[in-house]
Backbone as CSV, one residue per row, in Angstrom:
resi,resn,N_x,N_y,N_z,CA_x,CA_y,CA_z,C_x,C_y,C_z
1,MET,106.649,89.276,96.069,106.853,90.421,95.150,107.237,89.961,93.802
2,PRO,106.623,90.148,92.640,107.061,89.651,91.660,108.444,90.101,91.164
3,GLY,109.143,88.942,89.966,110.511,89.370,89.686,110.273,89.276,88.468
4,SER,109.182,88.734,87.728,109.116,88.346,86.670,107.531,88.447,85.875
5,LEU,107.855,88.523,84.367,106.630,88.520,84.010,105.831,87.716,84.023
6,GLY,106.183,86.453,84.053,105.090,85.359,84.175,104.367,85.553,85.596
7,GLU,104.803,85.729,87.053,104.659,85.606,88.538,103.090,86.837,87.823
8,LEU,103.842,88.395,87.199,101.889,89.179,87.172,101.307,88.689,86.268
9,ASP,101.554,87.384,85.924,100.198,86.623,85.354,99.414,86.091,86.835
10,SER,100.417,85.306,87.277,99.989,84.629,88.593,99.001,85.602,89.446
11,LEU,99.617,86.970,89.013,98.736,87.798,90.689,97.329,88.302,89.727
12,GLY,97.429,88.266,88.676,95.747,88.237,87.897,95.773,89.698,86.977
13,LEU,97.235,89.457,86.407,97.035,90.966,85.262,96.708,90.490,84.430
14,SER,96.223,91.064,83.259,95.617,90.478,82.352,96.795,90.563,80.960
15,GLY,96.722,90.007,80.011,97.732,89.720,78.711,98.392,91.376,78.790
16,SER,97.517,91.875,78.274,97.583,92.952,77.861,98.109,94.329,78.832
17,GLU,97.921,94.142,79.984,98.507,94.851,80.941,99.815,94.787,81.774
18,ILE,100.558,93.114,81.605,101.447,92.873,81.706,102.646,93.217,80.407
19,ARG,101.749,93.041,79.387,102.296,93.992,77.650,102.818,95.251,77.507
20,PHE,101.771,95.990,78.354,102.337,97.247,78.321,102.872,97.577,79.633
21,HIS,102.607,97.226,80.493,103.287,98.238,81.921,104.174,96.934,82.363
22,GLY,104.262,95.172,82.288,105.041,94.559,82.890,106.507,94.902,83.554
23,LYS,107.243,95.326,82.053,108.679,95.978,82.707,108.918,96.956,83.769
24,THR,107.969,97.784,83.733,107.965,98.939,84.461,107.296,98.668,85.947
25,LEU,106.741,97.909,85.688,105.997,97.188,87.023,107.832,95.987,87.966
26,ILE,108.221,95.354,87.123,109.379,94.131,87.365,110.640,95.620,87.811
27,SER,110.262,96.921,86.839,111.816,97.808,87.873,111.506,97.832,88.843
28,LEU,110.194,98.746,89.079,109.832,99.407,90.404,109.798,98.279,91.643
29,VAL,109.291,97.179,91.195,109.612,96.024,92.562,110.891,96.011,92.854
30,ALA,111.988,96.494,92.032,113.510,95.864,92.039,113.477,96.836,93.289
31,LYS,113.306,98.583,92.439,113.788,99.681,93.133,113.488,99.227,94.358
32,ALA,112.100,99.389,94.846,111.411,99.385,96.180,112.125,98.080,97.098
33,GLN,112.708,96.757,96.169,113.289,96.001,97.058,114.927,96.266,97.475
34,ALA,115.446,97.295,96.763,117.082,97.995,97.050,116.954,98.875,98.042
35,LEU,115.800,99.478,98.286,116.060,99.981,99.341,116.252,99.988,100.896
36,PRO,117.033,100.632,101.685,117.340,100.252,103.038,116.040,100.153,103.887
37,GLU,115.916,99.341,105.117,114.635,99.391,105.890,114.278,100.601,106.356
38,GLU,114.961,100.924,106.730,114.883,102.750,107.421,114.235,103.616,106.218
39,ALA,114.401,103.409,104.965,114.235,104.114,104.012,112.100,103.940,103.502
40,LEU,111.652,102.696,104.015,110.701,102.236,103.784,109.504,103.148,104.784
41,PRO,108.019,103.408,104.261,107.384,103.882,105.208,106.768,102.841,106.169
42,GLU,105.970,103.631,107.245,105.813,102.388,108.643,104.495,102.215,108.005
43,PRO,104.352,100.566,108.697,102.586,100.455,108.120,101.326,100.779,108.666
44,CYS,100.462,100.436,108.258,99.708,101.531,109.031,98.638,100.481,109.623
């Protein structure tokens, strides 16, 4: 899971996508990682 804006770049996001949405994406990843395992959906 990406934890920095630089890691988003390595995933192939464009510079403009990272500038506009990078902080939001990093925040969402952090929130998801903080969830307990039982709160996550079952894999398909």
